[in-house]
N, C-alpha and C positions, 0 to 999 in steps of 0.2 A: 482938281481932278482933270484927267485927260481922257478924251473919248477916242476909242479905236473902232473905226467903221469896219464893216465886213466887206471883204474883197473876194469876188468870184475868180478863182485861180484860172480856170479854163477859159472863161469869157473875158478876163482882164478888165473887169468893170466893178464899180461899187454896187453893193446891194443895199436895199432899204430894209429896215427892220431892226432886229436886236443888234445892238453894238455892245462893246465892253468898255468899262471904265477902269482907269488905273490912277492911283493916288500919287501925287507929287512927293509925298512924305510918308515913308513906311510906318512911322510912329503913329501918324494920323490914321492910316489904314488899319493898324492894329487896334486903335481905339474904337473905330467905327464897327469893325467886324469881330470884336471880342466875343467869344462864346459860339460863333457860327463854325461850321465845318470847313472853312476855307483852308486853314492850316499853313504849314511852311511852304508847300509847293506854290501856293498862290503868291506868297511874299517873294519867292525867287522869281516867279513869272513877272511880277510887278517891277522888280529890280532890273530884269533884263529889258523890259519895255522902256524904262526910264533911260537906261544906258544907250539903247538904240536911238531914242529921240534926242538925247544930248549930243550924239555924234552925227546928227543931221539926217537920219533915216526917216522917211515917211513910213509909219508902222501901222499895219492893218491886221485884222483877224482874217485868216484865209479860210475859204469855204470851197469844197469840191465835192459835189454830190452830198452824201450824208456825213462826210468827214470834215473835221475842222483842224486847221493848223494854227497853233498859237499865234504865230506872227508871220506876216509877209512884209519884209522890209524892202523899200525901193529908194534908191539914191542915184539919181541920174539914170545911166544905163545899167546900173547894177541892181540885182535882186537877190534876196536870200530868204529861205524858208526856215523857220525855227520852231522847234518843240521844246518846251521847258518842263522838267520833272525834277523833284527833289532827289530821288534816287530810284534806280532800276535794279540794282544788284539783289540777287536772291528772289526775285519775282519775275519769272519769265513772261507772265501775262502783262505786267506793266510794261516791260520792254517791247513786247509785240504791239501793245496799244500806242506807245509813243512813236515807234518807227512806222507803223502802218500808214498814217495819212501822208507822210513824206514819200514813202515808196510808191504811192499812187500817182505822184506828180511826174509827168512825162516830159519835162523840159530840162535844159542843161544847167540851170542855176544851182547855186550851192544850197545844200540841205544839211541842217545841223540839229542834233539833239543836245541840249545843255542840261547837265545834272551836277549834283554835288557828290556823286558816288566816289568811293575811295579807290576804285579800279577804273581802268580805261577799257571801254568796249571797242572791239574792232570795227572798221568801216563795214557798213551793212549795205551792199549794193549802191554805193555812192553816198550814203548818208553817214556823216561824221558824228562822232561823240566828242564833245568838248566840255571842259570845265568852264565855269563862268568867267574866270580871269583870262582864259585863252580866247573865249568868244569875244570878250571886250577888246582884246588886242587885235582881232581881225577886222573889226568894224571900221 
């Protein structure tokens, strides 16, 4: 299991309290959480977390006010903010919910929503929509 600490985006500091855990093996994750309401989206989130860690990114859960960003990745001087969602097509509320925390961040670092949608969403005020394989390629 991997522990993802909470990172205060505006204050650029670690927060104490609730952290998130990600499994190193998605089959084990499925075994542990079978029957719970975690679903496919959390499996995709876990896979994105593992990909970021494998490629050398320090990976945290981002917090800004009441908003949470799935991941804040830091690698040297680089930083990236990432939201992960199974799909947003056909549900405008889901799209708004996924983009909202990233749109509140007022710095110049890359902001990305990763989904398995069959369509590409346009850039939303600097927030990119990428498929998981495209996201993996930019890391």
